[in-house]
N, C-alpha and C positions, 0 to 999 in steps of 0.2 A: 309282230308289228300289229298292234291291235289298237292303239289309241289314236282318236281323232287327227290329232295334232302330229303325231308320227307320219301318218298316212298322207297329209297336208303338206308335211315336209318334202316326202319323196316326190310328189307331184311338183312341188315348187323347183325342183331339180331341173326338171324340164321345161316350165315356164321361165324361170329366171337364168338359169345357166345355160341353157340350151336356146331359146328362142330369143332372148335379150343379148347375153354375154357372149354367145356362140363359143362355148367351152362344152362341147359335145360329149367329152369324155367325162365329165362331171355328173350326167345324166344317169339317173339309176334305172336302166332299162333291164329287163329279163332278156336272155339270149333270143327268145321267140317271141318278142313284143310284134304286135300289128299295130298300125295306124291306120284309120280311116278318115277321110276328110270329104265331106260333101257326099258321102256315098261311093267314094273310089277309095280303094285300098293305095296307100301312099307310102308304106313301108312294112316289110314281112320279118324284119328281124331287127335286135337291137343295133347290130353292126351297120344294116343298112339305114337305120334312122340317124345314127350318128353321122354318116356321111350327108345324109339329106340337110341336117341342121348346118352343115358346112356351104351349102348353096349359098352364092352371093345375094338371093331374093330375100334372105332372112335378116340381112344388114339393115333393111328399111325398117325392120321393128325398133322402135324408140322407147316405149314404156307400157307397162300393164297397168292400169288402174281399176278402181273398185271391184275387186274380186270378191265373190260371194260362193261360199261353199257349203256344200250338202256331203255329208259322209254317212255311207251305209251298208254295212257289211266290209265287203272288199271294194265297194266303188265309192270314188270321189268324182263328185260334180263340181264343175267350177264355170262360173257365167263372169266374164270379165270384158272390159274394154281394150282395145290395142290400139295404141297411137303408134303411128308411122312418121318416120322423118320426111319432112317436106310434102306431107299430104295433110290437107285441113280436114277430112273426115276421119272419124275414129271407128275402127270397125268393132262390131259386138261379136264376142266368140261365146259359144256354149260348147263345153268340153266334158267328157266323161272319161275317167282312167279306172282301170282296174289295177288294184295294188295287192301284190302277194309276195309274202316273206320279204317285205321291205324293197321291192322291185315292180317297175310299170310293166304290166303283162299286156295291156291293151289300152288304146287311145280312140275316141272318137271325136271328131272335130265339126262343129257347124259355124258357119260365117255368115253373119249379115254384113255386108260391106257397102251398103248404099250405093251411091253412083258407080263403084268400082265393082259391083256384083258380076257383071259379065266378064270382066277381065280376070276377077278371081277364079270363076268357074272353067274359064278357058285353060288357066294355069294348072288347075288341078287335075282336069282331065287329060291335059299332057302327059 
């Protein structure tokens, strides 16, 4: 897995199939994939992350807009806007993925949620 497009395609399985379509089985996680959000570990295995993506909270995700990509070595950075159902404000997401052998090995997510920031931080901490 060496091309920029191939690595982005792997990450898109998480963003689109996982976050938007709730098809966690289609996400290309490594078995030992870790996910960090806002400084907290929110998943320590591919199986755990698949279960997390089934949480009803993710049903609020409506659309991803304006993805901007940077690929360097095994790392794929994506900045995007996340639109939620029935919420007027769009969240700004900065994410970094480590892609090894066609699988997501590591995810880091930072969120700027505007007026919802305190709520987001409480949810992540729990």
